[in-house]
N, C-alpha and C positions, 0 to 999 in steps of 0.2 A: 304470477310469473314463476317459472321454474328456477330453482337455485342453480347458479353456475359458480365456477371459481372466481368469476369477475365480480359478482355482487355479494359474495359471502364475506362475513366478518371474520377476522382472525383472532384466535385466542392468544393471550399473553405467552402461552407455552407452545404456540403453533410450530415454530422452528425446532423446538426441543423434541416434539413428537416426531417430526419428519426425520430428524437426525437419528432417532432410535428405530427408524424403519417402519413407522406406523403407516397403515393405509388410511388415508384421509377421505372423508365423505361429507356431503352436505347434511346438516342436522340443525334445526331450529335457527336457521339463518347464519350458521357458523360452519367453518370447515373444521371437522372434528375427527379424532382417531377412532376408527371402528374396531381395529385389532392390530396387534403387533406380531405375535407368534401364532395366533389362531384362537378362535372363540372358545373351543373346548378346553384347551390347555389353560387359558386365562381364567376361565370359570372355575376349574378345579383348583388352580393355584389360590384363588381368593377364598374358596371354601376350606382350604387346608393351611394356608400361610397368610399373606397379607398383600392385597392389591391396591395400587394407587390409581385413582380415577381423576381425570380433569373434568370438573363440572362447572367451569367458569362461565358457561353459557347461561347458567341459572341467574335469576334476578336477585340481587342482594339489596335490600331496602332498609332504611332507617326511618322510623316514624317517631317524631318528637313533639312534645307539647303537653300541656296539662289535659288530662282526661283522654289520652291517646288510646288506652285499652278499652275504655267505655265506648269511644267512638268507633273503633274497629269492630266491636261487638255488634254494631248495627248491620254489618254485612257479612258476619261470620257467626256460626252457632257455638263457638267454643267459649268457655268461661275464662276469658283472658284477663279480666279485672282481678281475678283471684290468683293469677299466676305470680309466684314468688320470684324474686330476683335470682337469676341464674337457672331458671327452669324454662323448659321448652314445651310447646303444645302444638300438636298437629290439628289443623282446622281446614275449613272449606270457605272459599270466597263465593258467595251466593249472589245471583242476580235477584232483581226485585221480585221475580216470580218463584224464587227458590232453586232455580237451575244452577248447576255447578259451573262456575266460571274458571275455577282453578282449585288445586289443593296447595297448601302452604304450611311452612313451619314458622311459628312465632316464638321468639325468645324475649323474656324480660331481661334486658341488659342493664337495668338499674335506672339510668337517666333517659332511656329510650327503648322502643321495641325494635328488634332486629327481625326482619322477615326474609325468608327465602321462598321465591316463587319460581314457577317453571319457565324455562328459557323461551319456549315458543309463544308464551302468553304474557310475558312480563310487561311489554309496552301497553297492551290492552288492560292488564291488571292495574298498572299505574294510573292510566287515564280514568278507569272506573273508580278507583279509590279516591282520586283527587276530586271527582265529581260528587262523591258521597260523603267525604269527610268534612267536618266543619272548618271554618276559618280559624286560624290560630294554631293549627297543626301543620307540621312540615314533613313532607314525604321526600326523602332524598334517595336517589338511585346511586348506589356505590359502583360507578362505572370504572373506578380505578382499583378495584379489588378482584383478585382471582379466587377461585374456590376449588379446593382439592378434597377428595374423600379417600381416607385410608381405611380399608375394610378387610376383615378376616380375623381368624382366631389368634393370630400373632400381631395384630395391629397395635395393641397396647405395649407389647414387648418391644416392638420396633420404635414406637414413638418415644418410649422412655430413654432410648439411646441418644436422642437429640438434646437432652438437657434443657428442655423448655421449662421456663419458670413462670409462676403466677405473677401477673402485673400488680395485683392488690395483696397486701399483707393479710395472712390468715386464710387466703383462698387455696384450695387444694391444687396439687399438681394435675395436669390434664389426665393422666392415667388413673387418678383417683376419682374422677368424675363417674357418675352413674349414667345409665341410659336416660336421655332427654334432659341432661344438664349441660351447661355451657359457661364459659367465662373468658376473660381477657388474659393473654399470656405474652411473654417475650421470648424470642429465640434470637440470640446474637444481636440484641437491641432492636430486633424487628418485631413490631406488634402483630399478634395473631389473635383471631377470634376462633376458639375451638369448642365444638360441641361433640358430645358422645351420641352420635346418631348416624343414620345412613339409609341406604336404599337397596341393601342386599340381603337383609335378614341376619347378617353376621354382626358381631361386635365391631365397633369401629368409630371413626371420628370424621367430622367435616371441619376443614381448616380454611378460614378466610384469611388471606394474606395480601398485602399490597402487591399490585400487579408487577411492579418493578423487581420484586424479590421472589416471584413465583418460581423462576428457573432454579434459583439457589436452593429453595426448600424442596422442590421436586427432585433435584439431583441428590441432595443429602439423604432423602428418604429412599430413593431407588438404589443408592449405593449400599444400603443395608441388605444383608443376605436374605432377610425375610420378605423383602418388598420387590415387586415387579410392577411395571406400568400395565394397566388394563384398559381395554377399549370399550366402546359403546355396545358392541355385540354381546360381550359377557355381562355387561351391566344390565342389559335387557333380559338375558336368560336367568340371571341371579334374582332379579326382582320378580320375575314370573314364578320361579320356584318359591319365593317368599310370599306369594299371593298379594303383591303390592300393585295397585292399579297405576296405569300411566295416563296422564291427562291427554286428551285428544284422541285416545283410543278406547280406554275403559270408562272414561267420563267425558261429558260434554254438557253444554248448556241445556240440553233437552232432558237430562237425567237428574233426578232428585237424590238426596243423600241415602234414603232408605233403599231405593232401587239399586244404588251403587254398592250396597252392603257396607255402608259406612255409618251405620247408626251410632256407633261408639263416639263419633265426632259430635253428636248432638248431646251436649252435657246436660245433666239433670236440672241444674239451676237455670240454664237457658231455655230448656223445654218448658219449665214452669213459668218463666217470664214471658216467653213467646214474643219477644220484641226484636227479632232479627229479620232480615230480608226474606220474604216469602214464607214466613213462619207458619201461617195458616195452612198453606198448601203442603209444606214439608211435614208438619206434625200430623196432618190428616192421614199420612201413610205410616206413622210410627205406632207400634214397633214393627208390624208385619202385614200391613194391609195394602202394600203396593201391588200392582198387577204383575210386575216383573222384578227380577232380582239378579244381581251378578253372582255367579257361582264358579267354582272350580270344576274342571272336567279331567278325568283320566280317559285317555283315548286308547281304544283297542288297536293292537297292531303296532307297527313301527313308523307309519307315515304321519308326520305332524299335520295338524290342521292349523290354518292361519286366519288372521283377522279377515272378516268379510264372509267366511263360510256361514251357512245358515243352519239353524236348528229347525227341524221339521217334525210334523206329527205323522200319524199313521197314514194320512191321506196324501202326504207330500207337501202340505201347506206350510209356509214359513211361520214359525211361532217364536223365533228368537235369533240372535246373532252372536257369532264368535267375535270377540274384541281383541284378544291376544292369544297367541299359541306358539308352540315350538317344542323342541326336544329337550328334555331335562337331562343334563349330564350327570346329575347326582343320582336320580332315580332310574336312569337308563330307559326312559319311556317318554312318549309324547304327552304333554299336558296343555291345558288351555283354560281361558276364562271366557264365559259367555253370559248373555242375558237370556234367561228362560222364564216362562210363566211361574208365578209364585208357587202354584200347586205342584210344580215339578222340581222345586229347589232343594228338596230334602236330600241329605247325603245318601248315596246308594241308588238313587233314581236312575233308571235307564234313559238315555237321551240319544237321539239319532241326529247326526250332523251330515249335511250334504256339502261336498266340496268338489267343484269341477265335475258335477254329474255323478259323483260316486258317494254312496251312503256309507257312513262310518259310525260304528257303535261306540258310545261313550257312556261314562257313569259319573254322576255328580259326586265330587270329592271335597273333603274338608280342605280349607286353606288355613295356614300356609301348607303348601305341598311338602316343603322341607322345614322342619322346626326352626324357629327363630333362636338365635343365640345372643340376644342382647345382654349387656352387663347391667342387670337391673339391681336397684337397691333392695336389700333384704327387707321383707315385711317385719315390722316390729311386733 
């Protein structure tokens, strides 16, 4: 069924977006802001200042109970049982045959695991997890929480102005977190869960806030000179420049982790154990024996190529598919992601893409296209 305004869910910030002049569109079952002043301007603002994204459509989950991390490892390849309190890990939710059902962030919140899954797949994810996790564990969908992402080189400077304090004594201020760290905080007696993470390649934070207080927090942030609201359009162009895949486009249940160029998510300890869903099939491709691989592409000319364009060989036969593509505001050129045969996946390889009957020359490029600027902890 196609999404219409009648059957779309509303975000806690829906009226707030409309009051700011956002153009609202259907996305993942919700009515969401695609842009305010324009994708190009919002993209550049996030790369140079700080942008505020409403990502409340994402699924926020709590997994509690003894052995929660060990149990979740049955269906993910990440080393979650070794995750220290306050640390975050990116991992993949795998079907029993090893296909990717979703990608997700897992935080060790001390007395529970906090999971963020994709909005379009969250209900299927919950059903699958419940079918695979043992009795005694509780999976709670936090439907009364909103999720905001503050991203950009001035995100930390802006967040510091709100005087957010740690909930636990001895815990750092949110601006003293490093990339892939998280903790509980208070702002005007409102509980916040803040992680130093994001989906733009820039430094930034994701903030879980009770839905009833989302407008107050979003307003306080956007009243700061560094911060502007940013829509889905710029979120997509930013993540493409950062080389970050989007589930349902660059990943799906027919794709395995190595094919998706996500081998880093297969931790050494879990590869050695080989006791996660689809491990035999997944590890048979590790590290580089898959037939195809997701790569980045620089596109010749100024015309962007889009999802669904085909990679072709010298005879015109289809040998791959473009899964994401667009114009890079930072690089001022079109870029894309595509699945190509493994023997054509090396940086610098010439690739031909066909779009609407036109052949377009491309070159395999390193990802990220634009360097990441995460606030990483210095190596000792």
